[in-house]
KEKE-3310 file (N, C-alpha, C; in steps of 0.2 Angstrom, whole numbers, plus 5000, padded with zeros to 4 digits):
npx = (4950:4958:4954:4953:4947:4938:4935:4926:4926:4919:4930:4926:4917:4923:4936:4950:4955:4959:4957:4956:4956:4947:4934:4925:4929:4933:4938:4933:4919:4917:4923:4912:4902:4904:4907:4896:4888:4895:4897:4907:4922:4930:4946:4953:4965:4973:4978:4984:4984:4973:4972:4960:4946:4951:4949:4945:4944:4947:4952:4959:4958:4964:4956:4953:4945:4938:4930:4923:4916:4898:4890:4883:4889:4895:4886:4877:4884:4887:4874:4872:4882:4886:4881:4892:4901:4907:4905:4915:4921:4926:4938:4944:4962:4978:4985:4994:4993:4996:4987:4995:5010:5010:5007:5009:5010:5003:4990:4986:4974:4974:4963:4957:4948:4942:4931:4918:4908:4897:4894:4906:4911:4917:4926:4935:4948:4947:4954:4963:4963:4974:4986:5001:5001:5010:5023:5023:5022:5032:5040:5036:5040:5053:5052:5050:5055:5067:5071:5073:5061:5060:5058:5044:5038:5027:5036:5043:5037:5036:5042:5054:5059:5063:5063:5056:5049:5044:5033:5024:5020:5010:5001:4983:4974:4956:4946:4943:4941:4943:4956:4967:4980:4990:4998:5008:5016:5026:5026:5020:5023:5018:5007:5014:5008:5000:5009:5017:5008:5006:5018:5021:5010:5015:5027:5018:5012:5024:5030:5040:5053:5058:5071:5072:5062:5069:5079:5073:5068:5080:5085:5081:5073:5059:5055:5058:5049:5034:5017:5005:4993:4975:4964:4953:4954:4961:4961:4962:4965:4969:4975:4988:4990:4998:4994:4996:4993:4977:4966:4955)
npy = (5057:5054:5042:5037:5023:5017:5002:4988:4970:4953:4941:4926:4923:4925:4921:4926:4943:4949:4949:4934:4920:4909:4907:4919:4936:4950:4961:4959:4960:4974:4980:4977:4982:4996:4998:4999:5008:5019:5017:5015:5005:5001:5000:4994:4996:4986:4990:4980:4961:4950:4933:4919:4919:4928:4943:4960:4975:4987:4991:4998:5005:5011:5021:5027:5038:5045:5058:5067:5057:5055:5062:5053:5040:5032:5028:5021:5012:5003:4998:4989:4982:4965:4959:4956:4965:4982:4998:5012:5024:5038:5047:5060:5061:5064:5064:5055:5047:5031:5018:5007:5007:5021:5020:5020:5012:4997:4988:4973:4961:4945:4936:4925:4911:4903:4895:4885:4895:4899:4913:4916:4911:4913:4923:4921:4910:4894:4889:4877:4878:4884:4891:4900:4916:4924:4920:4920:4933:4939:4931:4938:4950:4949:4951:4965:4980:4984:4970:4955:4945:4932:4920:4919:4921:4916:4904:4905:4919:4935:4946:4960:4963:4955:4963:4970:4984:4981:4987:4985:4972:4961:4951:4952:4949:4947:4943:4929:4919:4923:4931:4941:4945:4959:4967:4977:4986:4993:4987:4971:4954:4941:4930:4933:4935:4926:4915:4920:4920:4907:4901:4907:4902:4888:4892:4896:4883:4879:4871:4876:4888:4905:4909:4900:4905:4917:4912:4905:4918:4922:4914:4913:4905:4896:4884:4882:4889:4888:4880:4888:4899:4897:4904:4911:4919:4930:4947:4963:4977:4991:5005:5017:5033:5047:5063:5072:5066:5068:5077:5084)
npz = (4890:4905:4919:4936:4943:4958:4965:4974:4976:4977:4978:4977:4966:4955:4940:4946:4944:4932:4913:4905:4893:4899:4909:4919:4923:4934:4927:4915:4915:4921:4909:4899:4904:4908:4892:4886:4892:4888:4875:4867:4867:4882:4891:4904:4916:4928:4947:4951:4951:4956:4962:4958:4967:4976:4986:4984:4994:4991:4975:4962:4946:4930:4916:4899:4889:4875:4879:4891:4905:4909:4921:4930:4929:4936:4945:4936:4931:4942:4943:4931:4934:4942:4958:4965:4964:4966:4963:4970:4968:4957:4948:4939:4932:4930:4915:4910:4922:4931:4936:4942:4941:4948:4961:4979:4990:4995:5004:5011:5020:5027:5032:5046:5052:5068:5070:5064:5053:5043:5038:5036:5027:5016:5016:5026:5030:5038:5052:5063:5080:5092:5086:5088:5091:5095:5093:5079:5076:5081:5070:5059:5061:5054:5040:5038:5029:5016:5005:4997:4990:4984:4988:4993:4981:4967:4954:4938:4934:4925:4932:4935:4945:4962:4973:4987:4997:5013:5025:5034:5046:5053:5065:5070:5083:5084:5092:5103:5092:5080:5067:5060:5049:5043:5031:5023:5009:4997:4984:4977:4976:4964:4972:4984:4998:5002:5002:5011:5022:5022:5026:5040:5046:5048:5058:5069:5073:5077:5070:5063:5068:5074:5069:5058:5049:5045:5039:5029:5020:5018:5008:4995:4987:4983:4986:5000:5007:5016:5011:5000:5008:5008:4996:5000:5012:5009:5006:4997:5003:5004:4993:4990:4982:4976:4979:4971:4957:4954:4946:4953)
capx = (4951:4959:4950:4955:4940:4940:4929:4927:4922:4921:4933:4924:4912:4927:4942:4952:4953:4960:4954:4958:4952:4945:4932:4924:4933:4931:4940:4929:4912:4918:4925:4908:4897:4907:4907:4888:4885:4899:4895:4913:4927:4935:4951:4955:4972:4972:4983:4987:4981:4971:4970:4954:4945:4955:4944:4947:4939:4948:4955:4959:4959:4963:4954:4954:4938:4938:4927:4922:4910:4893:4891:4882:4892:4896:4880:4874:4890:4884:4867:4874:4886:4885:4880:4899:4906:4903:4910:4915:4922:4927:4941:4949:4968:4984:4984:5000:4993:4996:4985:4999:5015:5010:5004:5016:5010:4997:4989:4983:4974:4972:4957:4956:4942:4944:4925:4913:4903:4894:4894:4913:4915:4918:4930:4940:4950:4946:4959:4962:4965:4981:4991:5005:5001:5015:5028:5021:5022:5040:5044:5033:5046:5059:5048:5050:5062:5068:5075:5073:5057:5058:5056:5037:5036:5027:5040:5042:5035:5041:5043:5059:5064:5058:5062:5051:5050:5037:5032:5020:5017:5008:4996:4979:4967:4950:4943:4945:4940:4945:4962:4969:4987:4990:5005:5008:5022:5026:5022:5019:5025:5013:5006:5018:5004:4998:5016:5019:5004:5007:5024:5020:5006:5021:5028:5012:5011:5029:5035:5046:5055:5059:5077:5070:5059:5074:5083:5067:5069:5086:5087:5077:5071:5052:5053:5060:5043:5028:5012:5001:4987:4970:4963:4946:4956:4966:4957:4966:4961:4971:4981:4989:4993:5001:4987:4997:4990:4972:4964:4950)
capy = (5060:5047:5042:5032:5020:5013:4997:4982:4963:4947:4936:4920:4922:4925:4916:4930:4950:4952:4947:4928:4917:4904:4910:4926:4939:4956:4966:4956:4962:4979:4982:4975:4986:5002:5000:4997:5014:5024:5015:5014:5001:5002:4995:4994:4993:4987:4992:4972:4957:4946:4926:4917:4918:4933:4948:4966:4981:4993:4991:5005:5004:5019:5020:5031:5039:5052:5063:5066:5053:5057:5062:5048:5035:5025:5023:5016:5005:4999:4996:4985:4976:4959:4961:4953:4970:4988:5005:5017:5032:5040:5053:5061:5061:5067:5060:5049:5043:5024:5014:5000:5011:5026:5017:5019:5009:4992:4984:4967:4957:4938:4934:4918:4911:4895:4891:4885:4899:4899:4919:4919:4906:4916:4929:4919:4903:4891:4885:4874:4882:4884:4895:4904:4923:4929:4917:4922:4941:4938:4929:4943:4957:4948:4953:4972:4982:4982:4965:4949:4941:4928:4914:4919:4923:4910:4903:4908:4925:4937:4953:4961:4962:4952:4967:4974:4987:4978:4993:4983:4965:4959:4948:4956:4944:4952:4940:4921:4914:4928:4935:4943:4946:4964:4968:4983:4987:4997:4982:4964:4948:4935:4925:4934:4937:4918:4912:4922:4917:4899:4900:4909:4896:4885:4896:4896:4878:4875:4868:4880:4893:4912:4909:4896:4909:4922:4908:4905:4924:4922:4907:4916:4898:4896:4877:4882:4893:4884:4880:4895:4898:4897:4910:4915:4923:4935:4953:4969:4984:4998:5007:5025:5035:5053:5067:5077:5063:5070:5082:5086)
capz = (4897:4909:4925:4941:4946:4963:4967:4977:4973:4981:4972:4976:4960:4947:4939:4946:4942:4925:4909:4902:4890:4901:4914:4920:4928:4937:4920:4909:4919:4921:4903:4895:4906:4905:4886:4886:4895:4885:4869:4866:4869:4887:4892:4912:4918:4936:4950:4952:4948:4962:4959:4958:4975:4983:4987:4984:4996:4986:4970:4956:4938:4925:4909:4895:4883:4870:4881:4899:4906:4912:4930:4933:4926:4942:4947:4931:4932:4948:4940:4927:4937:4947:4966:4968:4962:4967:4962:4974:4965:4950:4947:4934:4934:4925:4906:4912:4929:4929:4942:4944:4943:4954:4968:4983:4995:4995:5010:5010:5027:5028:5041:5048:5059:5072:5071:5059:5053:5036:5036:5037:5024:5009:5017:5031:5031:5043:5053:5068:5086:5095:5084:5092:5088:5097:5088:5072:5076:5081:5065:5055:5060:5049:5033:5038:5026:5008:5004:4991:4993:4980:4992:4993:4973:4962:4951:4931:4933:4922:4936:4933:4952:4967:4979:4990:5005:5017:5030:5041:5045:5061:5066:5075:5085:5085:5096:5102:5086:5073:5067:5054:5046:5040:5028:5019:5004:4991:4979:4982:4971:4963:4977:4988:5004:5003:5004:5017:5027:5024:5031:5046:5050:5050:5064:5073:5073:5081:5065:5061:5071:5070:5065:5052:5045:5042:5034:5022:5017:5015:5005:4989:4986:4984:4990:5006:5012:5015:5007:5000:5012:5004:4993:5003:5017:5007:5002:4995:5007:5002:4988:4992:4977:4979:4977:4963:4950:4954:4944:4958)
cpx = (4953:4957:4953:4948:4941:4933:4931:4924:4925:4924:4931:4919:4916:4934:4949:4951:4953:4958:4959:4954:4945:4941:4930:4928:4930:4933:4934:4922:4913:4918:4918:4902:4899:4906:4899:4884:4888:4899:4904:4919:4930:4939:4954:4962:4972:4978:4986:4982:4979:4970:4963:4953:4947:4951:4949:4941:4941:4953:4955:4962:4959:4961:4954:4949:4940:4936:4925:4915:4905:4895:4888:4884:4893:4890:4876:4878:4887:4876:4867:4877:4883:4883:4888:4904:4903:4909:4909:4916:4925:4931:4944:4956:4971:4983:4990:5000:4993:4993:4990:5005:5016:5009:5010:5015:5003:4997:4985:4980:4971:4969:4957:4951:4945:4938:4924:4907:4902:4894:4900:4915:4918:4925:4935:4942:4950:4951:4960:4966:4972:4986:4994:5006:5008:5022:5028:5021:5030:5043:5043:5038:5052:5057:5049:5058:5063:5072:5070:5067:5055:5057:5048:5035:5033:5032:5037:5037:5038:5043:5052:5064:5060:5060:5057:5051:5044:5039:5028:5019:5016:5002:4990:4975:4962:4945:4946:4946:4943:4952:4964:4976:4987:4998:5004:5015:5022:5024:5023:5021:5019:5012:5011:5015:5003:5004:5018:5017:5004:5013:5024:5014:5011:5025:5022:5009:5018:5032:5040:5047:5056:5066:5076:5068:5064:5077:5079:5069:5075:5088:5085:5077:5062:5050:5055:5054:5037:5023:5009:4995:4983:4968:4958:4949:4958:4961:4963:4963:4963:4975:4981:4991:4996:4995:4989:4994:4982:4971:4959:4950)
cpy = (5053:5049:5036:5029:5016:5008:4993:4976:4959:4940:4929:4918:4923:4921:4921:4939:4952:4946:4940:4925:4911:4905:4915:4928:4947:4961:4963:4961:4970:4983:4982:4981:4994:5003:5000:5005:5021:5024:5016:5008:5005:4998:4998:4992:4993:4988:4986:4969:4952:4938:4925:4917:4924:4938:4955:4972:4985:4992:4996:5003:5011:5015:5026:5034:5045:5057:5061:5061:5054:5057:5057:5042:5029:5023:5019:5011:5001:4996:4989:4979:4970:4962:4960:4959:4977:4993:5009:5023:5032:5047:5054:5063:5063:5062:5054:5046:5036:5021:5008:5005:5017:5024:5018:5016:5004:4990:4978:4965:4949:4935:4927:4916:4902:4892:4890:4890:4901:4907:4921:4914:4908:4921:4927:4913:4899:4888:4882:4880:4880:4887:4899:4910:4927:4926:4920:4929:4942:4936:4935:4949:4955:4951:4960:4975:4980:4975:4960:4946:4935:4920:4914:4922:4917:4910:4905:4913:4928:4946:4953:4961:4960:4956:4970:4976:4985:4984:4991:4977:4962:4955:4951:4951:4949:4948:4934:4916:4917:4932:4937:4945:4952:4966:4974:4985:4990:4994:4975:4959:4943:4930:4926:4933:4930:4914:4912:4919:4910:4897:4901:4905:4890:4886:4895:4891:4874:4871:4871:4887:4900:4913:4906:4900:4914:4917:4907:4911:4925:4919:4910:4910:4897:4888:4878:4885:4887:4884:4887:4893:4898:4903:4914:4919:4930:4942:4959:4973:4991:4999:5014:5027:5043:5058:5070:5074:5066:5076:5087:5082)
cpz = (4901:4916:4930:4944:4951:4964:4972:4974:4978:4975:4970:4969:4953:4948:4939:4944:4935:4919:4907:4900:4892:4908:4916:4925:4929:4930:4915:4910:4917:4913:4900:4898:4905:4896:4884:4887:4891:4878:4866:4870:4875:4888:4900:4912:4926:4939:4952:4951:4955:4957:4960:4966:4979:4981:4986:4987:4993:4982:4966:4950:4936:4920:4904:4889:4880:4873:4888:4900:4909:4920:4934:4931:4931:4943:4941:4930:4937:4945:4936:4930:4941:4954:4968:4965:4962:4967:4968:4973:4959:4950:4942:4936:4929:4918:4907:4917:4927:4936:4945:4946:4947:4959:4973:4989:4994:5001:5009:5018:5023:5034:5039:5053:5063:5073:5065:5059:5046:5033:5036:5032:5018:5011:5022:5029:5037:5046:5061:5074:5088:5091:5088:5089:5090:5094:5082:5071:5076:5075:5059:5054:5055:5042:5032:5034:5018:5007:4997:4993:4987:4982:4994:4986:4969:4956:4943:4930:4929:4924:4934:4940:4956:4974:4981:4995:5009:5024:5036:5039:5051:5060:5073:5077:5087:5090:5098:5097:5080:5074:5061:5052:5041:5037:5023:5016:4999:4984:4983:4975:4970:4969:4983:4997:5006:5005:5011:5023:5028:5027:5038:5050:5051:5057:5069:5075:5076:5077:5062:5067:5069:5066:5059:5047:5042:5038:5026:5017:5013:5009:4996:4986:4988:4988:4998:5010:5012:5011:5005:5004:5006:5002:4997:5008:5015:5003:5001:4999:5005:4997:4989:4983:4979:4975:4972:4957:4949:4950:4947:4964)
residu = (UNK:UNK:UNK:UNK:UNK:UNK:UNK:UNK:UNK:UNK:UNK:UNK:UNK:UNK:UNK:UNK:UNK:UNK:UNK:UNK:UNK:UNK:UNK:UNK:UNK:UNK:UNK:UNK:UNK:UNK:UNK:UNK:UNK:UNK:UNK:UNK:UNK:UNK:UNK:UNK:UNK:UNK:UNK:UNK:UNK:UNK:UNK:UNK:UNK:UNK:UNK:UNK:UNK:UNK:UNK:UNK:UNK:UNK:UNK:UNK:UNK:UNK:UNK:UNK:UNK:UNK:UNK:UNK:UNK:UNK:UNK:UNK:UNK:UNK:UNK:UNK:UNK:UNK:UNK:UNK:UNK:UNK:UNK:UNK:UNK:UNK:UNK:UNK:UNK:UNK:UNK:UNK:UNK:UNK:UNK:UNK:UNK:UNK:UNK:UNK:UNK:UNK:UNK:UNK:UNK:UNK:UNK:UNK:UNK:UNK:UNK:UNK:UNK:UNK:UNK:UNK:UNK:UNK:UNK:UNK:UNK:UNK:UNK:UNK:UNK:UNK:UNK:UNK:UNK:UNK:UNK:UNK:UNK:UNK:UNK:UNK:UNK:UNK:UNK:UNK:UNK:UNK:UNK:UNK:UNK:UNK:UNK:UNK:UNK:UNK:UNK:UNK:UNK:UNK:UNK:UNK:UNK:UNK:UNK:UNK:UNK:UNK:UNK:UNK:UNK:UNK:UNK:UNK:UNK:UNK:UNK:UNK:UNK:UNK:UNK:UNK:UNK:UNK:UNK:UNK:UNK:UNK:UNK:UNK:UNK:UNK:UNK:UNK:UNK:UNK:UNK:UNK:UNK:UNK:UNK:UNK:UNK:UNK:UNK:UNK:UNK:UNK:UNK:UNK:UNK:UNK:UNK:UNK:UNK:UNK:UNK:UNK:UNK:UNK:UNK:UNK:UNK:UNK:UNK:UNK:UNK:UNK:UNK:UNK:UNK:UNK:UNK:UNK:UNK:UNK:UNK:UNK:UNK:UNK:UNK:UNK:UNK:UNK:UNK:UNK:UNK:UNK:UNK:UNK:UNK:UNK:UNK:UNK)
# end
């Protein structure tokens, strides 16, 4: 049977989401704990990859096992996993359902703070005051629509296309000291959101104007964009799937 498992994690404690030879990962922790409970190897396919230090409030992965998992599987998994990973939901899906390829929309948030706060240290990026949010929001409208985002893509990746359909991109000021950037698209390129945010910071500091930001997009050249924003402010917050893939 195939299942979709929904979970969250604090990326601070991991060398990224997916397994790699050097360093602990979310995938390695979850596969090990799942195998202990089910007494068979479990291979997880994530909806996407997050880098070291990046968080997920909602990540989805699929896995397949020979027989139905026990009703208390999610609770037992939570008991075995470290505090920085939490299982939220488990649902049986169609045999061909795919956590990555069946997703129709993903949303990220990038959170910033303009004050020193030990309780926000791992989830917000601290920036200097004075960002021009109006200018950043005007520039962010240039991201909307279906277009080539290779200017914000990590180089030498194996993606087949750098075309993404961005449906939402805006800054929201929560109060005088905290704000976040929210972006929704059908798909994202490796390092795309952090590169976009880093470039919007240039707009907010008046080192780049709206027209120059548009030129960066049209250049299809990573060297034209700004530096990638730090990892700690970024979190995957939503993934949407068509309801037809679920069995119940």
